[in-house]
Each structure stands twice: as structure tokens, then as C-alpha cells.
N, C-alpha and C positions, 0 to 999 in steps of 0.2 A: 037696221039693228041697230041699239042704242047700247053705251059702254060704260062703265063704271069704273071709271080708274084714281093716279097716285100720281103724284106727283114729288120725286124722292132728289134730297138732297145729295147731290152727286158727290160732294165730304163721305157721308158716310152713312148713306139708302137711306135717310130716315125721312118716315110718308109725312108732309108737309103743305099736302092739302088733295082732297076731295074730288071727283067730279062728274059730270056727267059727258056726253058731247057725244054724236054721230059719226063724226067723222073725228076722229086722234091725234093723225099727222098734224090736219092745218088744227085742232086747236091747240098740239104738240108748240105748232109755232108761232102762234095768237099769244101764249105761255112763256115760251122765250123772247116775242117783245117789247121792250118796256113802255107802255102805254101808263095809261095812268090807270092806277086798279079802285075801286071801289071798297078794296077788301085792304089795309095798311097793312101789317103783317106779310101778306103777298104781298104785294108791293116793294117793301123795305128785302123779303128776301131777296125777290129775281133781281134788285140790286144792285149788292152785295154781291151776287155770284155772276154778275157782269162785270163788276174792278173787278172777278179776281181771275176773268177770265172763260168759267162756266155757266153751264147750261140746264135748267133744273130736266132730270129723267120722267120717261112716261113710264106705268106699267099699267096696264089694265088688271082690275084686278075680278070682272065679269062683261060678260052680254049677256040683252034681252033683247027681245024682240020688241 
């Protein structure tokens, strides 16, 4: 099963990123680690959340076989 998901900003619930994964729990943990992102916008947003003591939230949008 593949899941389509959105990363939400915990401050206002805005969608900041849409992606796909086969393991949502592991992918969210990966997103919440501050690793080097190829997506500069996403990396800056995650770093700002970390400075504020917050983490991105995940919402599953769809699942497909």
C-alpha cells in the first residue's frame, strides 16, 4: 500500500508539503529529523518549527495499492 500524505504546520494547519510513502510513521519521523533537505523551503520550515519546539504533523490524504 502506498500512502499520499500532507505535512501540516502545527501553528495553523496549513499544508506545507505533499508526498508519498509506504510507511507513514517512519516517513514522519524522517521528516521531523533535521537532516539536509534537497528542498530548501522544506528544510527552513522544519528548522523553524524545531526552534519553536514544534514538529510537522502528517495527514493521510489517500491510500492506493
